[in-house]
C-alpha positions as CSV (number, residue, x, y, z in Angstrom):
1,M,-90.5,-114.7,-127.9
2,I,-92.6,-112.4,-130.1
3,V,-95.2,-112.8,-132.8
4,K,-92.9,-111.5,-135.4
5,S,-90.8,-114.7,-134.9
6,I,-93.7,-116.9,-135.7
7,L,-94.5,-114.9,-138.8
8,S,-90.9,-115.0,-140.0
9,V,-91.2,-118.8,-140.2
10,K,-94.9,-119.2,-141.1
11,G,-95.2,-116.2,-143.5
12,H,-97.5,-113.3,-143.7
13,D,-100.2,-114.7,-146.0
14,V,-103.7,-114.4,-144.7
15,L,-106.9,-115.5,-146.6
16,T,-109.5,-112.8,-146.5
17,T,-113.0,-112.3,-147.9
18,S,-115.6,-109.6,-148.1
19,P,-118.6,-109.3,-145.7
20,T,-121.0,-110.2,-148.7
21,T,-119.4,-113.6,-149.3
22,T,-121.9,-116.3,-148.6
23,L,-121.4,-118.7,-145.8
24,A,-121.2,-121.6,-148.3
25,E,-118.4,-119.8,-150.2
26,G,-116.6,-119.2,-146.9
27,A,-117.0,-122.8,-145.9
28,K,-115.7,-124.0,-149.3
29,T,-112.5,-121.7,-148.9
30,L,-111.9,-123.1,-145.4
31,A,-112.2,-126.6,-146.6
32,E,-110.1,-126.2,-149.8
33,K,-107.3,-124.3,-148.0
34,R,-107.5,-126.5,-144.9
35,I,-107.7,-123.6,-142.5
36,G,-110.0,-122.8,-139.6
37,A,-110.7,-119.1,-140.1
38,L,-111.3,-116.4,-142.7
39,V,-110.6,-112.8,-141.9
40,I,-113.3,-110.5,-143.2
41,T,-112.0,-107.1,-144.5
42,G,-114.0,-104.0,-145.5
43,A,-113.6,-101.7,-148.4
44,D,-110.5,-100.0,-146.9
45,N,-108.9,-103.4,-146.3
46,R,-109.3,-103.1,-142.6
47,V,-110.3,-106.1,-140.5
48,V,-114.0,-105.9,-139.8
49,G,-114.6,-109.5,-138.6
50,I,-113.6,-113.1,-138.6
51,V,-115.5,-116.2,-139.4
52,T,-114.5,-119.6,-138.2
53,E,-115.6,-123.2,-138.5
54,R,-117.3,-122.9,-135.2
55,D,-119.3,-119.9,-136.5
56,I,-120.4,-121.9,-139.5
57,V,-121.6,-124.8,-137.3
58,R,-123.5,-122.5,-135.1
59,A,-125.1,-120.7,-138.1
60,I,-126.3,-124.0,-139.5
61,A,-127.6,-125.2,-136.2
62,A,-129.6,-121.9,-135.8
63,H,-130.8,-121.4,-139.3
64,G,-130.5,-124.8,-141.0
65,A,-129.2,-125.1,-144.6
66,S,-130.6,-121.7,-145.5
67,A,-127.7,-120.2,-143.5
68,L,-125.3,-121.2,-146.4
69,T,-127.0,-118.7,-148.7
70,M,-126.6,-115.8,-146.1
71,A,-123.6,-113.4,-146.0
72,V,-120.7,-114.2,-143.6
73,S,-121.3,-110.8,-142.1
74,E,-124.5,-112.3,-140.5
75,F,-122.4,-114.7,-138.5
76,M,-118.8,-113.3,-138.2
77,T,-117.3,-112.1,-134.9
78,R,-117.3,-108.3,-135.2
79,K,-115.1,-107.5,-132.1
80,V,-112.0,-109.2,-133.4
81,V,-109.1,-109.4,-130.9
82,T,-105.9,-108.6,-132.8
83,C,-102.2,-108.4,-131.8
84,S,-99.1,-106.8,-133.2
85,E,-95.9,-108.3,-134.3
86,A,-94.2,-107.0,-131.1
87,D,-96.6,-108.8,-128.8
88,T,-95.2,-111.8,-126.9
89,V,-96.3,-115.3,-127.7
90,A,-97.2,-115.7,-124.0
91,S,-99.5,-112.7,-124.1
92,I,-101.4,-114.0,-127.2
93,M,-101.6,-117.5,-125.6
94,E,-103.3,-115.9,-122.6
95,Q,-105.7,-113.9,-124.8
96,M,-106.6,-117.0,-126.8
97,T,-107.2,-119.0,-123.6
98,A,-109.2,-116.3,-121.9
99,G,-111.3,-115.5,-125.0
100,K,-111.7,-119.1,-126.1
101,F,-110.6,-118.4,-129.7
102,R,-108.0,-120.1,-131.9
103,H,-107.0,-117.4,-134.3
104,I,-105.6,-113.9,-133.9
105,P,-105.0,-111.5,-136.8
106,V,-101.8,-109.6,-136.6
107,V,-102.3,-105.9,-137.4
108,E,-99.7,-103.1,-137.8
109,G,-101.0,-99.6,-138.3
110,H,-104.5,-100.8,-139.2
111,R,-103.0,-103.1,-141.9
112,L,-103.4,-106.9,-141.7
113,V,-99.9,-108.4,-141.8
114,G,-100.5,-112.0,-140.7
115,I,-102.5,-114.4,-138.6
116,V,-101.5,-116.7,-135.8
117,S,-103.4,-119.8,-134.8
118,I,-103.2,-121.8,-131.7
119,G,-101.4,-124.5,-133.7
120,D,-98.8,-122.0,-134.6
121,V,-98.3,-121.1,-130.9
122,V,-98.1,-124.7,-129.8
123,K,-95.6,-125.5,-132.5
124,W,-93.5,-122.5,-131.5
125,R,-93.7,-123.5,-127.8
126,L,-92.7,-127.1,-128.5
127,H,-89.7,-125.8,-130.5
128,E,-88.7,-123.6,-127.6
129,M,-89.0,-126.5,-125.1
130,E,-86.9,-128.8,-127.3
131,Q,-84.1,-126.1,-127.4
132,E,-84.3,-125.7,-123.7
133,H,-84.2,-129.5,-123.2
134,S,-81.1,-129.7,-125.5
135,A,-79.3,-126.9,-123.8
136,L,-79.9,-128.5,-120.3
137,R,-78.7,-131.9,-121.5
138,D,-75.6,-130.3,-123.0
139,Y,-75.0,-128.4,-119.7
140,I,-75.4,-131.5,-117.6
141,Q,-73.0,-133.5,-119.8
142,T,-70.3,-130.9,-119.6
143,A,-70.6,-130.3,-115.8
């Protein structure tokens, strides 16, 4: 199975923000939209970073409440691991596990086309397992 399959069901919408957005504004967006990460894009609309709930917690732990007035660029992950629509779900699962991150932006030709979370991967994998289970049950009943 490939990433494009997940995006065909989930959609291609990705919430982004600029590097100058304050951490408080970023946190508010995460809470309002009930998501775990915001992709940070530069002037050319390319991915320049990602900020997650974990990043916000770490920022507040290190700087106290004053972190909320600082720009997300101070706390974002700059070396963002991305994937393409042609990547397999198994390969991004491995990347997420090895890198200990939960969100992976999907990029085609330097253009952001989606984002996949660990929840999306688990949901897709459960769907696959249910289909396999059903196929095996049908096979056994007809044997």
